[in-house]
C-alpha positions as CSV (number, residue, x, y, z in Angstrom):
1,X,-2.0,-6.9,-5.8
2,X,-5.0,-9.0,-6.7
3,X,-8.3,-8.8,-4.9
4,X,-8.8,-12.5,-5.5
5,X,-5.4,-13.6,-4.1
6,X,-5.2,-12.5,-0.4
7,X,-1.4,-13.0,-0.2
8,X,-0.8,-10.3,-2.7
9,X,-3.3,-7.7,-1.6
10,X,-2.1,-4.6,0.3
11,X,-4.2,-4.0,3.5
12,X,-4.0,-1.7,6.5
13,X,-4.1,-4.8,8.6
14,X,-0.9,-6.2,7.2
15,X,2.2,-5.9,9.4
16,X,4.7,-3.2,8.7
17,X,7.1,-5.9,7.5
18,X,4.5,-7.3,5.1
19,X,3.7,-3.9,3.7
20,X,7.4,-3.2,3.2
21,X,7.7,-6.4,1.2
22,X,4.6,-5.8,-0.9
23,X,5.4,-2.2,-1.7
24,X,9.2,-2.2,-2.0
25,X,9.8,-5.7,-3.3
26,X,6.6,-6.4,-5.3
27,X,6.6,-8.5,-8.5
28,X,7.4,-6.6,-11.7
29,X,3.8,-7.1,-12.8
30,X,2.5,-5.3,-9.7
31,X,4.6,-2.1,-10.1
32,X,1.7,-0.6,-12.0
33,X,-0.6,-1.2,-9.0
34,X,1.8,0.5,-6.7
35,X,1.8,3.6,-8.9
36,X,-2.0,3.5,-9.1
37,X,-2.1,3.4,-5.3
38,X,0.2,6.5,-5.2
39,X,-2.1,8.2,-7.6
40,X,-5.4,7.3,-6.0
41,X,-4.6,6.6,-2.3
42,X,-2.3,9.5,-1.2
43,X,-2.5,13.1,-0.5
44,X,0.6,13.8,-2.6
45,X,0.7,17.0,-4.7
46,X,-0.1,16.4,-8.4
47,X,3.5,17.5,-9.3
48,X,4.9,14.8,-7.1
49,X,2.5,12.2,-8.5
50,X,3.6,13.3,-12.0
51,X,7.3,12.9,-11.1
52,X,6.5,9.5,-9.6
53,X,4.8,8.6,-12.9
54,X,7.8,9.5,-15.0
55,X,10.1,7.5,-12.6
56,X,7.7,4.5,-12.8
57,X,7.5,4.6,-16.6
58,X,11.3,4.8,-16.9
59,X,11.9,2.4,-14.0
60,X,14.6,4.7,-12.8
61,X,16.3,4.6,-9.4
62,X,13.9,7.4,-8.4
63,X,11.0,4.9,-8.6
64,X,12.3,3.0,-5.7
65,X,12.7,6.3,-3.7
66,X,9.1,7.1,-4.5
67,X,8.0,3.7,-3.3
68,X,9.9,4.2,-0.1
69,X,8.2,7.5,0.5
70,X,4.8,5.9,-0.3
71,X,5.6,3.1,2.2
72,X,6.1,5.7,4.9
73,X,2.9,7.4,4.0
74,X,1.0,4.1,4.0
75,X,2.5,3.2,7.4
76,X,1.1,6.5,8.8
77,X,-2.3,5.6,7.4
78,X,-1.9,2.2,9.2
79,X,-1.2,3.9,12.5
80,X,-4.2,6.1,12.1
81,X,-6.4,3.1,11.2
82,X,-5.2,1.1,14.2
83,X,-5.6,4.0,16.6
84,X,-9.2,4.6,15.6
85,X,-10.4,1.0,15.4
86,X,-13.3,0.0,17.7
87,X,-11.9,-3.2,19.3
88,X,-15.2,-4.1,21.1
89,X,-16.9,-4.5,17.7
90,X,-14.2,-6.8,16.3
91,X,-15.1,-10.4,15.6
92,X,-13.6,-13.4,13.9
93,X,-14.9,-14.0,10.4
94,X,-15.3,-17.7,11.2
95,X,-17.9,-16.8,13.9
96,X,-20.3,-15.7,11.2
97,X,-20.6,-19.3,10.0
98,X,-21.2,-21.1,13.3
């Protein structure tokens, strides 16, 4: 999930389908990023995060289960984000360069 490659970044503006693909079917090299997101961008109890870390390090079947749970958590964040956005202040990025 690179900041420099938009196609691989995970954003609240991504569709639910895109988020599912990026979190559940990420490239092997990006698995570490998913764990870091779980660690830094969640309200999970430290015990759960530690179990996710073990599952990640072992690449056990539990790791996929943790990723599914994190996807659900992230989708809730997305819903909250979308319900609080101020639509009247939205603009297209291209309009800044006209």
